[in-house]
C-alpha positions in Angstrom: 0.0 6.3 5.9 -1.5 3.2 4.4 -4.1 1.3 6.4 -5.4 -2.0 5.1 -8.7 -3.1 6.6 -9.0 -6.8 5.8 -11.2 -9.8 6.7 -13.1 -12.6 5.2 -16.4 -12.2 3.3 -19.1 -10.6 5.4 -16.8 -9.2 8.0 -17.9 -5.7 7.4 -14.8 -4.4 5.7 -16.5 -1.8 3.4 -18.8 -0.5 6.2 -16.0 -0.1 8.7 -13.6 1.4 6.1 -16.0 4.1 5.1 -17.0 4.8 8.7 -13.4 5.3 9.7 -12.8 7.5 6.7 -15.8 9.7 7.6 -14.4 10.0 11.2 -11.0 11.0 10.0 -12.4 13.6 7.6 -10.5 15.3 4.8 -7.2 13.7 5.8 -8.5 10.3 4.8 -9.1 8.7 1.4 -10.8 5.3 0.9 -9.6 3.1 -2.0 -11.0 -0.1 -3.3 -9.7 -2.3 -6.1 -12.8 -1.7 -8.2 -12.3 2.1 -8.1 -10.2 1.7 -11.2 -13.3 0.9 -13.3 -14.7 3.8 -15.3 -12.7 6.3 -13.3 -10.7 9.2 -14.9 -8.2 8.9 -12.0 -7.2 5.6 -13.6 -7.1 6.1 -17.4 -5.0 3.0 -17.9 -8.0 0.9 -17.0 -10.2 2.2 -19.8 -10.0 -1.2 -21.5 -12.2 -2.7 -18.7 -15.9 -2.4 -19.4 -17.6 -0.1 -16.9 -19.6 -2.7 -15.0 -18.2 -3.9 -11.7 -20.5 -7.0 -11.6 -19.4 -8.0 -15.1 -15.8 -7.6 -14.2 -16.1 -9.7 -11.1 -18.1 -12.4 -13.0 -15.3 -12.6 -15.6 -12.7 -12.8 -12.9 -14.4 -15.9 -11.5 -14.0 -17.6 -14.9 -10.3 -17.1 -15.0 -7.8 -19.8 -14.1 -6.7 -19.5 -10.5 -3.3 -17.9 -11.0 -4.6 -15.6 -13.7 -7.5 -14.6 -11.4 -5.2 -13.9 -8.4 -2.8 -11.8 -10.4 -5.6 -9.8 -11.9 -7.2 -9.1 -8.5 -3.8 -8.2 -7.0 -3.0 -6.0 -9.9 -6.4 -4.1 -9.5 -5.7 -3.8 -5.7 -2.2 -2.4 -6.2 -3.2 -0.1 -9.1 -5.9 1.5 -7.0 -3.2 2.5 -4.5 -0.2 3.4 -6.6 -1.5 4.5 -10.0 -3.8 7.4 -9.3 -3.4 10.4 -11.5 -3.6 12.7 -8.4 -0.5 12.6 -6.3 -1.3 11.7 -2.7 -0.8 14.3 0.1 2.0 13.2 2.4 -0.4 13.7 5.4 -3.0 11.5 3.8 -4.3 8.4 5.5 -5.1 5.9 2.7 -7.7 3.4 3.9 -7.7 0.3 1.7 -11.0 -1.6 1.7 -9.7 -5.2 1.7 -6.5 -4.6 -0.2 -5.2 -8.0 -1.5 -5.2 -10.3 1.5 -8.7 -11.7 1.4 -8.5 -12.7 -2.3 -5.1 -14.3 -1.7 -6.5 -16.3 1.2 -9.5 -17.2 -1.0 -7.2 -18.6 -3.7 -5.3 -20.7 -1.1 -8.7 -22.0 0.0 -9.3 -23.0 -3.6 -6.0 -25.0 -3.5 -3.3 -22.7 -4.7 0.1 -23.3 -3.3 0.5 -21.1 -0.2 4.3 -20.5 -0.7 3.6 -19.2 -4.2 0.9 -16.8 -2.9 3.2 -15.7 0.0 6.0 -14.9 -2.5 3.7 -12.8 -4.6 2.3 -11.0 -1.6 5.7 -10.2 -0.3 6.4 -8.2 -3.5 3.4 -5.9 -3.1 3.4 -2.4 -1.5 3.2 -3.0 2.2 0.6 -1.3 4.5 1.7 0.6 7.6 -1.1 -1.0 9.5 -3.2 -4.1 8.7 -6.4 -4.3 10.7 -8.0 -7.7 10.6 -11.8 -7.7 11.2 -12.2 -11.1 12.8 -15.6 -12.6 12.3 -16.8 -16.2 11.9 -18.5 -17.9 8.9 -21.9 -18.3 10.6 -22.1 -14.6 11.5 -21.0 -13.7 7.9 -23.8 -15.9 6.5 -26.4 -14.2 8.7 -25.2 -10.8 7.3 -24.9 -11.8 3.7 -27.3 -14.7 3.1 -28.9 -14.3 -0.4 -26.3 -11.7 -1.3 -23.5 -14.2 -1.4 -22.0 -14.9 -4.8 -20.4 -18.1 -6.1 -16.8 -16.9 -5.6 -17.6 -16.7 -1.9 -19.2 -20.1 -1.8 -16.5 -22.3 -3.2 -17.7 -21.7 -6.7 -21.0 -23.4 -5.9 -23.4 -21.7 -8.4 -26.4 -22.4 -6.0 -24.6 -20.4 -3.3 -25.8 -22.7 -0.6 -25.2 -22.0 3.1 -23.2 -25.2 3.5 -20.9 -24.3 0.6 -20.4 -20.7 1.9 -19.6 -21.9 5.5 -17.1 -24.6 4.2 -15.2 -22.2 2.0 -15.2 -19.4 4.5 -13.8 -21.6 7.2 -10.8 -22.2 5.0 -10.3 -18.5 4.4 -10.5 -17.7 8.1 -7.9 -20.3 8.8 -5.5 -18.6 6.3 -6.2 -15.1 7.6 -5.8 -16.2 11.2 -2.4 -17.7 10.4 -1.3 -14.5 8.7 -2.6 -12.3 11.5 -0.4 -14.2 14.0 2.6 -14.4 11.7 2.7 -10.8 10.6 1.3 -9.2 13.8 -1.8 -7.7 12.4 -4.2 -5.7 14.6 -7.1 -7.9 15.3 -10.6 -6.4 16.0 -13.6 -8.5 17.0 -16.5 -7.5 14.7 -19.0 -9.1 17.0 -18.8 -5.9 19.0 -21.3 -3.1 18.0 -20.3 -1.2 14.9 -19.5 2.1 16.8 -17.1 0.1 19.1 -15.4 -1.6 16.1 -15.0 1.8 14.4 -13.6 3.5 17.5 -11.2 0.6 18.0 -9.8 0.9 14.5 -9.6 4.7 14.9 -7.6 4.3 18.1 -5.0 2.1 16.3 -4.8 4.5 13.3 -4.3 7.5 15.5 -1.8 5.7 17.8 0.3 4.9 14.6 0.0 8.5 13.5 1.4 9.7 16.8 4.2 7.2 16.7 5.1 8.4 13.2 5.0 12.0 14.3 7.2 11.3 17.3 9.8 9.5 15.2 
């Protein structure tokens, strides 16, 4: 089962994904697009220099369509191109998958229909959990850790730039959540409550699959 845990910047995707993985134990594997860097499980990615920050910086310098295709390739490769074959009983937890980056590029002005068409061709998740936050809370969490890509390419990473860009991303993700029926979880709740809520949805889907 593939579970994509998505959200805008600062929503807590990585924290929640790893917490859910720990709760599920050995049956779960957490995957992130940057796992392909300097990892023997992904030998095809040896051409990428083993420095995640450098890779992310180079990606920002790409033209929009090239950047989106690179980020989507990395996300899909982390899921489909592992050397070790997945266990059929495995729950694969995807930290972000491709949705946030796609929403981000739409916020930068890319044609939504083009992004939708590309996304439709990617391996689907069995469950998409949308961690719904708001830009102001995200800024409180991230603050000085924000990077230009999250701030509308403002190299000063000002709060105003961050909030403006993140509002656009939230609008896209909210639209997709309604259109595709994503599971929406309010991240303003305490972390243990958020994790338990995600776990409930994952286990409910497991039971549905077993019953089918």
